[in-house]
C-alpha positions, 0 to 999 in steps of 0.5 A: 390683311390691312386694318381696312379689311379687319372687323373689330368687335368692341363690347361696352362700346356705348360707354365712355371708354368703349366709345373712344376705342371704337372711334380710334379703331375706326380711325385706323380703318377697322370696321367696328361692331358695337356689342352692347345692350344698345349696340349694333348687335344687342347683347346682355353680357351677364347672360352666357346664352345672350353672349353666345347668340351675339357672337354668332350674329356678328359672324352671320352679319359681318363674316368674321371678327379679327379684333376683339376688345372686351371693354364692358365692365360692372363695378357694383361696390359692396362691403364684405358685410353686405356681400351677395352671391348673386351680385358678385356673380353678375360682376364676374359674369360681365367682366370675365366670363363674357370675354371668355365666351367671345374669345371661344367663339371668335378665336377659331376664325382668327386661327384659320386666317392666321391673325387675331387680336384680343384685348381686354380692358382691365384696371390698375385697381388690380395692383392698387385697390381703392377700397374694400367695397370694390372687392368684386370689381377688383377680383374680376379685373385681377382674374382677367390678367390670368386669363390674358396670360393663359390665352396668350399661351394657348392661342399664340401658335395661331397668330393670335395676340392676347393683351390687356390694357389697365387704365387708371381712374378715368374721367367718365360718368361711371367714375364720377358716380362712385368717386367725388371731385376730391377723390379724383383729384387725390388720385391725379396728385399720386400719378407721375403725370398730374393730369386727369386721365381721359378715355382717349388714353386707353383708346389710343393704347388699344388701337396700337395693340390691334396693329401689326406693329404690336404683333410681338406683344402678347400676354402683357398688361399695359398700365395706362394710368399716368404712372400711378402704378409702376410695375 
């Protein structure tokens, strides 16, 4: 099977990093499907039922999913004092649970074909939290790493590789909404490579993980942050 035969589903494909991932996968010949509120397949990823319906629609309309990229994410900063259970659960639902429902839906077909790529977009904040108010977001991204490693073990025998890409602070509208220019410059100054990160940095790494060249990579997290976090 070549990349030209493969269907790649990208959640959050309407966002800056998601759109860059869609473009990178399309450039390598994948048939891309955006799963988002305004995507080719409309979905509310905070809702389990909506996410499961969207997965079924993908299979019905496109016949398969060979590459699943979960890029959708919610930040919703809140301090411990204003911690709210409903808001906490909404962050976990989008960032972690939706990925599980989609992996559960698409992995049987991947197993039948003996090929699959599941890539989660995590965050380097799992190792370097930017502040206490980001607890729901950081916790969700750290949970994602455990999911990646566990799924890699359970799905690897069927030819399905499960990995994560952990970007650093990337120049996107969402990042600028919760960080001022001085905060962004301070992060860049701490990086080994002194340049702002752009969505294509993450996208090119995801596109590589979707190729046959990455078939021995599974259960791993690639940190794409200009050398801020070195593990």
